[in-house]
N, C-alpha and C positions, 0 to 999 in steps of 0.2 A: 504493500500500500504506500502511495506517495505521502509526503509529510510536509507540514509547515509549522514553524515555531514562532509565535508572536507574543509581544507584551502589550498590555493596554496601559497607556500613560495619560494621566490627567491630573488637574489640580483637585484639591479636596472639594467634594460636592458637585463635581461637574458630570457625574453619572456613570463612572466606570463600572461599578459593581452591578448597577441596574442593567447596563448594556449587556454584561456577561450573562445575566439571568435570561434576557430575551434571546441571546444567541443560543443558549442551551435549549430553550423551549422550542425555538423555530427549527433547530437542526434535528429535532426528533430524539433528544436525549432523554425525554420523559414519556411515560405512557400518558394517554389523554386523561385518564382518571387519577393520575398520581397527584397527591397533595404536595405542594412545594412551598417552602417558606420564602418570604420576600428577602432579597439580598442574601441568597444562599451562600455566597462565597464568604460573607462576614459571619463565620460560624462561631467565633469566639464570643463569650458573653459580653466582654468589655467592648468589642467591636459593635455588637448590637445596641448596647446602651448608649455609646457615644456617637454612633452613626458614622464611624470612620473605619478605614481598613488599616490594620496595624501590621498584620503578617502577610507576606506575599504568598499567594496560593496558586497552584496550577490546576487546570482542568483540560478536557479535550472534547472536541466535537468531530463528527464525520460529515464531510460535505463533498459531494461529487467524487467519490472514491479517493478522497484525500483526508488524512487525519490532521486536524489543526489543533496543536497544543497551545493553549492560551494561558498566559500568566497575568493575574490581577495584581498590580503593584500598589503599595501604599502611596497616598498623595502627600502626607506630611513629611517635611524635611527631617523631622526627628527620627523617622524610621528609614532614612536614606540608606543605611547600611544594607537593608533588605534589597533596595532598588539596584544598588551598585553590583551586587552579586548576580541578580536575576538577569541583567542585560547580557551577561556572557552566555546565557542559555538560549537566547532567541536570535532570529535572523531578520526580524522586522518588527515594527511598532505601529500601533494605531494611536495617534495623538488626538485625544478627545478634548474639544475646547467649547466652553459655554458661549452660546450665540450673543449673550449680552455682556458678560464679564470679560470675555477675551482671554488671551494667555496671561496667566498669573504667575507669581514667583515660583510656586511649586512646579508648574509646567516647565518653567525655564530651567529649574534644577535638574529634573529628570531628562528633559529633551537634550540638555547640554551633555549629559552622560551618554545618552543614546547616540547622538551624532559623533561623539568622540570614538565610540567603538565601531563606527561605520554603518550603522543601521539606516536604511532608507525609509522614512516615515510615510504613513498615510494619514492625512488630516481629516478628521470627522467633526463637523460643526454640530454640536448637540443642542437640544432644547430650542430648536428653530422656531417653535410655536410661542416662545415668550413674547409678550406684548412689547417689551423694551429691547427686543433683538436688534442687532446691527451687524448682520453677518458679513457684509462687504468690507466694513472697516476692520472687523475681526480677522478676516483673511489677510489684509495688509499688515496687521499687527503681527500675525503668525510669521509672515514672510520676513518682516523686519527682525523678529526674534531669532529666526534661523540664521539670517545673515550676520547678526551680532554674535552668534555662537560659532562663527566660522564654518558654516555648512558648506559642503562642496556644491558645485553646479548640479550634480546628479541629485543630491539631497534636496536642493532648492526647487527642483522640478517635481514637486509632490502632487499626487492626485488628491482631489477634494470631494468629500461627500457631505450632504446636509441631511438632517433628520432629527428624530426624537427617540432616544433609547427607551424611554418609559412607554411610548406608544408603539415601539417595535418596528420602526421603518427608517431606511436610509436611502438616499438617491442622489444622483449627480445634480439634480435641480432642487432648489430650496422649496419649490411648491409641490414636489412629488413627481410622479404618482406614488401613493402610499401603499397600494395593494401588493407591491412586490416584497414587502416586509424588509428583512435585513439581507436578502439574497444579493443585492448589488455590492454590499460590503464584503460578504464572504467570497463572491466572485473576484472582487478586486484583490483580496488577500491572496487567492490562488495565482492571480496574474502578476501581481506586483512584488510579492515577497519571494525571495529565492528559496529553493529547497535547501535543507540543512547542508552546510559545507562540512563534509565528513573527512576525517583522515583516512587512512587505509582501512577500508571496510573489512579486509581479511587480516589486518595486522593485529597487534596485541591490544587487549582491552585497556582503555584509558578513560577516566571520567573525573571531573573536578567536582567536589562537594559544594553545593550552594545553599541548601536549606537543611537544617538539622532539627529533628523532633524526637520526643520520647513516646514510645507506644507501650501500654501496659502488657501487651501480649508478645510483641516482636522485639522489644528493647529499642535500641537506637536505630532510627531510620534516617538515611541520608538521601536527599533528592539531588539530582544533577542531570546533566546532558551527556550522553555517551559520545566521546570525542572520536574514538576509533575502535575497531574490533566489535565483538559481540560478547554477551555474557549469559550464563545459564545458572540456575540454582545449584548449589553445592560446589561451585567452581572455586578454586583457590585464588585468592587475590592478596595483594599487599597494599599498605598505605604509606605514602611518602609525603613529608612536609615540603613547604616551599624552599627549604634549604637543601633538599635532596636526601635528608636523613630518614631512615626507616622508622616508622611509628609502630606498626604492627603487621603481623601476618594473620590471615583468617580465611574463613569460607563464607560464601554468600548463602544465607539460609532461605531468603525469599526475594523475588523481584516483583515489585508492584508497578503497574502502569496506570495512568489516568484515563478513565473511560467515562465521559460525562462527569458527574460529581462523585462517582464512586472510584475507589482504587481497587484494581483487580489484579490478582496474582497471575503472572504469565510465565511461560516456559523458557522464552528466549527474548532478549532485547538486542537491537542492532544500533550501529553508529547513527547519530542524529536524533535518536528518541530520548525523551525526557522520562526518567524512571526514578523510583525510590528503591533503595536496596537495604536489606536488614542482615544482621549477623556479625557486625563488627563492633567492638566495644570502645575503641579509642579514636578512630578516624573522625575528623570533624570538618567544619566549613573551611574551604580554601585548600584542603589537602587533596592529593591526587590518589584516586583508587585505581589500581592497575594490575595487570598481569605480573607474576613474579619476575618475568624477564625484563621488564621496563626499568630503566635506571634514572631517567630525567623526569622531573615533575612538570606538569602543565603550569603556565603562569596564570596567577589569579589577578583579578582587578584590584588596584590599590583602593584602600578605604579611607575616606576623609577622617581627620582626627576628631576626638571628642572636644566639645567647647564648654561643657558645664559639668561640675563635679559636686558631690555631696557626701556626707558621712552617714553610714548606717551603723548604729550602735546597739548594743544589747540594752533592752529596756530595764532600767534600774529604779523605776519609780516605785513608791509604796504599793501601788496596785498591780505591779508586775506579776504575770502568771495567773491572774484571776479570770482572764477572758480568752487567752490563746493557749495552745498546747506546744507550740514550737518557739522556745524562748532562748535557748542557749546559743553561744557564739558558734559552736560547731555546726549546728543545723543551719544557722543563717549563712555561715561561710560556704557550706556545701551547696546550698540553694543558689547563692550568688555566682559561684564558679560554674555551676551547671547552666545558669542563664547566659553567662559570658561565652560559653562554648558555642551556642547556637546563634547568639546575637553579636556579630563581629564589631558592631559600632559601640559596644560597651567595654569598658576597661575596669577591672577590679584590682585594688591593691589592699594588702593587709596593713593595718597600723602596727606599731611596735608592740603595743600591749595586747594584741591579738583579739581584743574585745570590740574593735571597731574596724570598719572597712571604708575605703574611699571608692565610690562608684562614680565613674565618669561616663557621660553620654552626650548625645547631640543636643538635647534640650530638656526643659522641665517636663514636657508632655511625655517623653520617652521614660523618664525616671518615675513620673507619677503613675504611669501604666504598670511599671514593674512593682512599685509599692502596693498598688491596688490588687495586683495579681497575688502577691505574697500574703496580704492580709486575708484574702479569700481562701487561701490554703491553710490558714490557722496560725500564721506567724504573728509574733508580737515583737516590735522593734521601735527604736527611736531614730529619727532622721533629722539632720541639720538643714539649714537654709541652703539652697543651691548657690554655688559660687562659680564664677567663670574661670576657665583655665587660661592663665596668662603665661607669657614666656618672654625672655630677654632676647633681643635681636643680637645675633652673633657679631655683626659688623659694627653697629653703632652703640651697642650696649643699652639701648632704650628698652623700656618695659612696653611690651606689645599686648593688646587685648583684642578679642574677636569683635568684629563689626558685622551687623546684619543689615540686609536690605529689607525695609519694612514698607509694605503697601497697605494703605488704609482707605477703604471705600466708605464714605460717610455722607449724610445729608449736609447740604451747604450750610445750613444754620448752625451746625455743630462743629464746622471745620476750625473755627477760631480757637476753641478750647483744646482741640486735638493738637494744633500747631504749638500752642503755649505749653501743654504738658510734655510734648515730645522735646521741645527745646530745653525744658528743665532737666530732661534726661540726657542732655548733651547730644541730641540728634541733629543732623544737618539735613535740611530739606532739599531734595534734588528736583522735584517735579510737582506741579499742581495742574490738573486738567479735568474738564468735565467728563463724567462717565455715564451719561444718559439720565434723563429726568432732571431732578434737582439735586443730583448727587455729584460729588467730586472725588477724584482719586488723588491721594497724597502719597508721594514716594519719599522716604527718608533713608539715611544711612545712620544707624544708631548703635551704640555699644550694647552688647548682649546683656551686661549687668544692669543697664538702665531699663531693659524690657522685662526683667523678672518681676512678675506681679502686676504688670500694666494692663493685661487683658481685662480683668474684672473692673478696674478703674475706668477703662475706656468705655465699657458697656454702660456703666453708671453715668458717665459724662454725656453719652450720646443717646441715652434712653434705649439702649439695646439695639440701635440701628446700624452701628459701625461693624465692618468686617475687617479684621486685621490678618495679614499674611506676612510671614517673615522667612528669610532665607540667609544662611551664612554667606557673607560677602568675602571678607579677607581679614587679616590681622593688621591693625594700625596702632601708632603710638598711643599710650594711655591718655585718656581725655580729661583726667582730673576727677575729684570727688563728686559723687551724685547724692543729693539729699534723699534720705530714705523715709521711713515712716515718721510722721510728726507727732503721733500720740504715744503716750506711755501705756502701760497695762495695769490692770487690777489683779493682785495676787492674793491667793488664800493664805492666811497666816496659821492655819491649823488643818488637821485631818478629821474627816467625818462626812456627814451628809448635809448639803446646803439647805438652809431654812428659808421659806418664802418671806417670813417677817423681816429677817436680816437683809435679804435681797431688796425688799421694797424700800427699806431705809437707806440703801446704798445707790438707789437709782439716779440721784442727782450727781453721783461721782462719774457716771458714764454707763453706756449700754452693757448688758451682761451677755455672756456666751454660754451660760449653763442653765439648766432647768432646776426648779426646787426638787430636793430629794436626790439629786445627783451626787455621787461620791467625789470628794475633793481631797487634796492633800496640800501641805505647806509647800509653796513655791509653784503651785499650778496656776496658770493664767485663767481667770474666770470672767474677765471683762476688759473693755477698753477704757482707759482713763481719759477724761476730758482734757487733761493737761499733758505736757510733754514728759513728765516724770512717772516712774513706776510707783505704785502705792499698795502697801499691804493692807488688806481689809479682813474683817471677820464675817464670814457668811454662815457661821454655825450658831450664832447667838439667837436663842429663842425668846419669845415674849414672856416677860415676867408676869406670873399669875398672882392675882390678889383676890381677896374675898369681897371686893366691892364691885358691883356691876354698874355700868353706866351706859347711856344710849350710844350706839355706834361702836361699842367695845368688841362685839362679836362679828362684825362685818368681815366678809372674806377679803383677803388681800388681793388686789388686782395688779398683776405684773405686766410690764411691757414684754412682748415676745422676744426671746433672746436672738442674737445674731448667730446664724448657722454657718459654720466654716466647712466648706467642702475640702477634700484632700488637696485639690489643685490650688485653691485659694489660700489655704493655710500654709502650704509650702512656700508660697511667695510672700506671705504676710509676715512670717516670723523674722526676727532679727538674728544677728550672728551669735548672740548670747542665749538664744532660745532653741528649743527642740520641739518636734512634733512627735507625740507618742501615738503609735498606730497599733491597734489591736483588731481582731475580727469584728468586734462590736462597736468600738469607739474610736474617735479621733480627739485626742486631748492636746492642748498646748501647755508648755511648761518652760521654766527657766532651766538652763543647763545645770546651774548650781541651785539646788533646792534650799539650802541653808542661807539665811540672809547675810551672815558673816562671810561665808565663802564668796557670795556675790560681790560684797564690798571689796574684798581682796582682789577679785578678778578685775573689777572696774578700775581699781588703783593701778594694777599691773598694766592694763591696756592703755590707760591714760599716760603712764610713764613711757610705754613703748612708742606711743604716737608723738610724744613731746620731742 
């Protein structure tokens, strides 16, 4: 059977996963009566909740005697490590662009990677039925983007289709006809995308690992594209690293191929096919899986370095171990190193004391997803505020920090506050232009550390109407200090259960972050102070009972609803001397040093270091 391998590239929310759903339906991958979930490819719970693709996934369809392997890639730059590996498995790419928004930063990020590895893209303008659509301008923007990314003349001569993934049609004309469904897109893939370039089909088996996952029945499963030769179950193979050193010898226990959304065991796989193999215990992403006679590894795509780091610590609060069952440094260490094996964009380092770990990644979202996954697995841990990874320039000796390109689409009336807040964060404005209706598009170059925690503030400032997208740009000289949180916090001065009467009397000190009856401990953050200093308060003090009754004495206390901190918001809200305590049931904020005297010593030492 003939074969094609393609990736679907698009910005967040431009409709990749929905389009894959329609392709699977129209190619006959399902029975007519089969019940199918919406956005099938987003199978992970967190992907369904957040409505984003986090993990790259493969599927395949059959069209006109050709098997088309399709890889759905994440749109967020935080999960760019997934994208960089995937592009080495495919020979073509469908670039999906929203008919109104046009090419966005994430599109630029992935398209740049795709052009660099020599893929010739097909451009599909999606959501053509949007009332604010402007497909002609969008085509020009796509062409300009490709030209800016140094596309070759061959890559600039791209075919264009228009349509709606949700309604399940694509055509060379924006008006249709719509009754052909997605057949024009599939026909164009067969015509435009080359067959897999394979090494020697009869030569020795070679494959580079691109996706790693753990399966409860089969153990470690590695997905990749076979570069040369063929493979059968029970065949002997070896694994060699990028440096050419032997990692392990073993046997293939099972070969799985993608058939629709199912993975099916097959008896033999050949060069060019994308398969998953089981049976090896050490081989991982970017390693070469090959016949014992092979000595040279295949070259893997280089991965961009991490830009954000944070500390994962053993939870040492007074409530430690009451809500989770995985609390020791050993189980946290094993889990983090297991994550880093499959996620090449993560870097894990152990601290000297062995009870904390430095976890570095592409952005807050990637780290927040890791923390959320761990708490759902029963882990308890404390995490610090994210910090950016800086380095010194070898030639000038200057301190360099990561800068991001930030694109904000916002209603014109709110653009003033956005420009003001971004300039406070040391951002430089590069562009301001209309983007349809009464909206404008603002483009900034801003330090990564200034953007930590800005998303929630932006939504508050613009009444939820702004859309922010960011992308790593480069390293530039340090931009100077950026003012952080202006309010102090309210801290509990004792351990016990919060009392409504005490909380009511403290309401003029600032909004609370806990409910009455919630367990608290000394040094735990229970609210936001109206002033800029931290204040210790007593939320355990009950009402003094007397034997005198008076009118109004027994009225129920009415409290203002507390501020709810989500995991993402809490991560960016805490300061350097504070931690977030994460358990399967709760998210609590606390000071790093729970004892007031220890905090004073820490503040003095920090002030002396800065002087």
